[in-house]
Each structure stands twice: as structure tokens, then as C-alpha cells.
C-alpha positions in Angstrom: 0.0 0.0 0.0 1.5 3.3 -1.0 1.2 6.4 1.1 -0.6 9.3 -0.5 0.6 12.8 0.0 -1.8 15.3 1.5 -2.5 18.2 -0.8 -2.4 21.6 1.0 -4.6 24.1 -0.8 -3.1 27.5 -1.6 -5.0 30.2 -3.6 -3.6 30.9 -7.0 -1.7 34.1 -7.6 -4.5 35.3 -9.8 -7.0 35.0 -7.0 -5.1 37.1 -4.4 -7.2 40.0 -3.3 -5.8 43.0 -1.4 -9.0 43.4 0.7 -8.8 39.8 1.9 -5.1 40.1 2.7 -5.6 43.3 4.6 -8.6 42.0 6.5 -6.6 38.9 7.5 -3.7 41.0 8.6 -6.0 43.2 10.7 -5.3 40.8 13.6 -2.1 41.8 15.4 -1.1 38.2 16.0 -1.3 37.4 12.3 0.7 40.6 11.4 3.4 39.5 13.9 3.5 36.1 12.3 4.1 37.8 8.9 6.9 39.9 10.4 8.4 36.7 11.9 8.4 35.0 8.5 9.9 38.1 6.7 13.4 36.6 7.0 12.2 33.9 4.5 13.3 31.1 6.8 10.8 28.2 6.7 9.3 27.6 10.2 7.2 24.9 11.8 4.0 25.8 13.5 5.4 24.8 16.9 8.3 27.2 16.4 6.0 30.0 15.4 3.7 29.4 18.3 6.6 29.5 20.7 7.9 32.8 19.3 4.3 34.3 19.5 3.6 32.9 23.0 0.5 31.3 21.7 -0.8 27.7 22.0 -0.1 25.6 19.0 -3.9 25.2 18.3 -4.3 29.0 18.2 -1.2 29.4 16.0 -2.5 26.7 13.7 -5.8 28.6 13.3 -4.0 31.9 12.5 -1.7 30.1 10.0 -4.7 28.5 8.3 -6.2 32.0 7.8 -2.9 33.4 6.5 -2.6 30.5 4.0 -6.2 30.8 2.8 -5.7 34.5 2.2 -2.6 33.7 0.1 -0.1 35.3 2.4 1.8 32.2 3.4 2.6 28.8 1.9 2.7 25.5 3.9 4.8 22.7 2.7 4.4 19.2 4.1 7.6 17.6 5.5 6.7 14.3 7.2 4.1 15.1 9.8 5.2 18.7 10.0 4.3 21.8 7.9 6.9 24.3 7.0 5.5 27.8 6.7 6.9 30.5 4.5 5.8 33.9 3.4 4.6 34.1 -0.3 6.9 37.1 -0.8 7.3 36.8 -4.6 3.6 36.3 -5.2 2.6 39.2 -3.0 5.3 41.4 -4.5 4.1 40.5 -8.1 0.5 41.4 -7.2 1.0 44.2 -4.8 4.5 45.8 -5.2 5.9 47.1 -1.9 3.2 45.6 0.3 5.5 43.1 2.1 8.0 45.9 2.8 5.2 48.1 4.4 3.9 45.2 6.4 7.3 44.1 7.8 8.7 47.5 8.9 
């Protein structure tokens, strides 16, 4: 029996909407997560939750909203998910946005 890979849904670059992104980033915790990810180092949810001082379940919820808005990308690595900022996609759609958010 072969193992099947879980597909993690990410919105296409064409479907990114500034209003959705800004509404999602209206929460200070999510904005802090984006600022943490601004160094472009992939991080696991547990690492992000520790840095934010949030329970893993709360962090997971915030990461789901960021991914669904098209702000972050999650990549499966075994049972873990590595989270990164979709910097190139965001810059292509909304030039300068990441720089403003991560100041």
C-alpha cells in the first residue's frame, strides 16, 4: 500500500485580493507572524507558536487563515508543515506591500 501525499490548498496568484489580505492582517497576531516570516526562513507551526507565545492550536488557526488568504505557503515535511511567506507572489500582485507590512 503506497502512502498518499496530503494536498495543501493555496490560492492561485490570480485569485489574491488585497481586501482579503488586509482583512486577514488586521489581527495583530497574524501581522506579527508575517513579520516573523519576513526573513524567509521556513518555520514549523510549533516554532511560530513558541515565538508568538500562543498555544499551537491558536497558532495553527492563524496560520490557516494566512494560508487561505494567500499570504503564506505551507509545505508538508513528514508530519510537520513548514510555513513561509509568499513574498514573490505578494510582490508581483501588490508591489511594496511586504515591505510596508514588515517594517
